[in-house]
C-alpha positions, 0 to 999 in steps of 0.5 A: 499500499502506498505510504501517502495512503497510509498517512491519510488513513492514520490521520483519519483514524487519529481524528476519529479517536481524538475528536469522535471518541475521546473529546465528546466523552471526556472534554479534555482539550489538553489531552486531545493535543497530546494524542494528536502530537504524539500520533503525528510525531510517531507517524513521522519518525516511524515513516522515516525509519520504515526505509531502513532495514531495522525500522520495525525494531527502532519503531517499537523501541521508540514506542517504549521510550515515548510511553515511559517518558510521557507516563512518568511526566504526569499522572494519567487516568487509566482511560487516558493511558488507553487512549495514549497507547492507542494513539501511539499504536495508530502512529506506528501502524501508519508509519510502518504499515506500508510494508504490510498493506491492508493489514495495517488498515484493518489493525487501525480500525480494530484499535478505534473499534476497541476504544469505541466499545471499551470506553462506551458510557453504557458499558459497565455503567454501574461500576464506579471507583473513587476516594471517599473521606468519611467524617469518622475514624472507622478502623473496623473493615466490616463497619467501614464497608457497611457505612460506605454501602449506606452512603453510596447506595451501592454494593462495595466490592473493595475498600482500601483505607488510605488514611485513618486519622484518629486525631481529626476523626476522619477516614480516607478510603479508595472504594470500588463499588456497584450502584444498586439497581434501584439507585439513581445512576448519574452518567459522566459527561458535560450535560450531566454536569451542566444539569447539576449546576443549573439546579 
């Protein structure tokens, strides 16, 4: 497959990923810029390396180095890590994909499709996680889980105490939970936030 066609395919794929999936769901402009920049940068370098005999090995090395540098420079949400790696993968497939032709296009489509399904708001929508600060020191695990379940109207699947302050009488806990069927499930998104603000 001609290299210009692979470049165009990559640009379409990263545009779908950044503007069609990530931004409408998460509304972080700074990460859209990061995804686009990383993708096009990797695409350019991988395209240049594709002309050498060691292009694939250097491309994979570049993938690893960029991943480590970016992930160490700032803390990312797990979803953002997935989008970041997807944009890297699309860039590598676009840059090195001329040698494998149509398979590269199929793999690009697969990456975008997996992100479309995996990050869909309705997929496992009742399962949540977060950090909760209770206004009481609760050293007993069973009592802590019971209190969290009552507070969140949910079934707690895991509670990891991060800080137990007996002096100030607070408990900070990271909790993984499932909202009960009868409880109100708030969906993430700008519309929900604006509705809450409007009230």
